[in-house]
C-alpha positions as CSV (number, residue, x, y, z in Angstrom):
1,X,-0.1,-0.1,0.0
2,X,1.3,3.6,-0.8
3,X,2.3,5.7,2.1
4,X,-0.6,8.3,1.1
5,X,-3.2,5.7,1.4
6,X,-2.1,4.4,4.8
7,X,-1.9,8.2,5.8
8,X,-5.4,8.9,4.7
9,X,-6.8,5.7,6.3
10,X,-4.8,6.3,9.6
11,X,-6.0,9.5,10.0
12,X,-9.6,8.8,8.6
13,X,-10.0,5.9,11.2
14,X,-8.6,8.3,14.0
15,X,-11.1,10.7,13.5
16,X,-14.1,8.4,13.0
17,X,-12.9,6.3,16.2
18,X,-12.9,9.5,18.2
19,X,-16.0,10.9,16.8
20,X,-17.8,7.7,17.6
21,X,-16.4,7.7,21.0
22,X,-17.3,11.2,21.9
23,X,-20.9,10.7,20.5
24,X,-21.4,7.9,22.9
25,X,-20.4,10.0,25.8
26,X,-22.3,13.4,24.7
27,X,-25.3,11.8,23.0
28,X,-27.9,12.2,25.8
29,X,-28.6,15.6,27.1
30,X,-29.3,15.7,30.8
31,X,-33.1,16.6,31.5
32,X,-32.0,19.7,33.2
33,X,-29.9,20.8,30.1
34,X,-33.1,20.8,27.9
35,X,-35.1,24.0,27.0
36,X,-38.9,24.4,26.6
37,X,-41.2,25.8,24.2
38,X,-44.9,26.0,24.3
39,X,-47.4,26.8,21.7
40,X,-49.9,25.8,18.9
41,X,-48.7,22.7,17.0
42,X,-48.6,22.1,13.5
43,X,-46.9,19.0,11.7
44,X,-44.5,18.4,8.9
45,X,-43.1,15.1,7.6
46,X,-39.4,14.9,6.7
47,X,-38.1,12.0,4.8
48,X,-34.5,10.7,5.5
49,X,-32.8,8.5,3.1
50,X,-30.1,6.3,4.7
51,X,-28.3,3.6,2.9
52,X,-31.0,3.2,0.3
53,X,-33.8,3.2,2.8
54,X,-35.9,5.9,3.7
55,X,-37.9,6.9,7.1
56,X,-40.5,9.6,7.7
57,X,-39.8,11.7,10.8
58,X,-42.4,13.9,12.3
59,X,-41.6,17.5,12.8
60,X,-43.4,19.6,15.3
61,X,-43.7,23.4,14.4
62,X,-44.8,25.4,17.5
63,X,-46.6,28.5,16.4
64,X,-45.6,27.9,12.8
65,X,-41.8,28.7,13.5
66,X,-38.8,27.0,12.3
67,X,-36.8,25.3,13.1
68,X,-39.2,22.2,13.8
69,X,-38.5,19.7,16.5
70,X,-38.0,16.3,15.0
71,X,-39.4,13.0,16.3
72,X,-37.6,10.2,14.6
73,X,-39.4,7.2,13.3
74,X,-37.4,5.0,15.6
75,X,-38.4,7.0,18.8
76,X,-41.0,5.2,21.3
77,X,-44.6,5.7,21.3
78,X,-45.0,7.1,17.6
79,X,-48.8,5.8,17.8
80,X,-49.6,8.0,20.9
81,X,-48.4,10.9,19.2
82,X,-51.0,10.3,16.3
83,X,-53.9,9.6,18.6
84,X,-52.7,12.2,21.5
85,X,-52.1,15.2,19.6
86,X,-53.8,17.2,16.9
87,X,-53.1,20.2,14.7
88,X,-53.7,23.3,16.6
89,X,-53.2,21.9,20.1
90,X,-51.2,23.5,22.6
91,X,-48.1,21.5,23.5
92,X,-44.9,21.7,25.4
93,X,-41.6,20.4,23.7
94,X,-38.5,19.9,25.6
95,X,-35.3,20.1,23.2
96,X,-31.8,20.4,23.1
97,X,-30.8,23.5,21.4
98,X,-29.1,22.6,17.9
99,X,-29.5,23.2,14.2
100,X,-31.5,20.2,13.8
101,X,-33.4,19.8,17.6
102,X,-35.2,16.7,18.6
103,X,-38.0,16.6,20.7
104,X,-36.8,15.1,24.1
105,X,-40.2,15.1,25.8
106,X,-43.9,16.2,24.8
107,X,-46.6,17.2,27.1
108,X,-50.0,18.4,26.5
109,X,-51.3,20.2,29.2
110,X,-50.5,18.3,32.2
111,X,-50.3,15.0,30.3
112,X,-47.1,13.8,29.3
113,X,-47.4,12.3,25.8
114,X,-43.9,11.0,25.5
115,X,-41.6,11.0,28.5
116,X,-37.9,12.0,28.3
117,X,-36.7,8.8,29.9
118,X,-38.2,6.6,27.1
119,X,-36.6,8.8,24.5
120,X,-33.4,8.5,26.0
121,X,-33.5,4.7,26.4
122,X,-34.4,4.6,22.8
123,X,-31.4,6.7,21.9
124,X,-29.0,4.6,24.1
125,X,-30.1,1.4,22.6
126,X,-29.6,2.8,19.1
127,X,-26.0,4.3,20.1
128,X,-24.9,1.0,22.0
129,X,-22.4,-0.2,19.5
130,X,-20.9,3.2,19.2
131,X,-17.8,3.0,21.9
132,X,-16.8,-0.5,20.6
133,X,-17.0,0.6,17.1
134,X,-15.0,3.6,18.0
135,X,-12.3,1.5,19.9
136,X,-12.2,-0.9,16.8
137,X,-11.7,2.0,14.4
138,X,-8.9,3.6,16.5
139,X,-7.3,-0.2,16.5
140,X,-7.4,0.3,12.5
141,X,-5.9,3.5,12.7
142,X,-3.0,2.3,14.8
143,X,-2.4,-0.7,12.5
144,X,-2.4,2.0,9.6
145,X,0.2,4.1,11.4
146,X,2.2,1.0,12.2
147,X,2.5,-0.3,8.9
148,X,3.3,3.5,7.7
149,X,6.2,3.3,10.3
150,X,7.4,-0.2,9.0
151,X,7.4,1.0,5.5
152,X,9.2,4.1,6.2
153,X,11.8,2.3,8.3
154,X,12.3,-0.3,5.5
155,X,13.2,2.3,3.0
156,X,15.9,3.5,5.1
């Protein structure tokens, strides 16, 4: 393998491994860190494509303002949303501020439609292999750098 390829593979794996480990550590915000917004709700549907498959996510627009708050198709209690919330209802959404915020808890009046802990558990289950995968990719990075070092030593 050429030295440039090994260098690209090494740094790519290093970046990917560290990203996966960081994501597993910081992926779920504490409930106290979440912000709330209350208002009249309207819905949009966003279609995501991933590896040739598509998923439809529900986006809550509060008082018609962007950004919407995403409720992903693999989040729990999706059927409770359609039966419990109608367009125009006043709801409260807990979210973490970002460019594409997720709804981490949804209340209608004093009733919790989807609790924070249910969504946090779903996210934890979805990301359960991230630390292991991150460590594996870091090992690949170390192997690529070791091969690069071996090539460098053999050309001297």
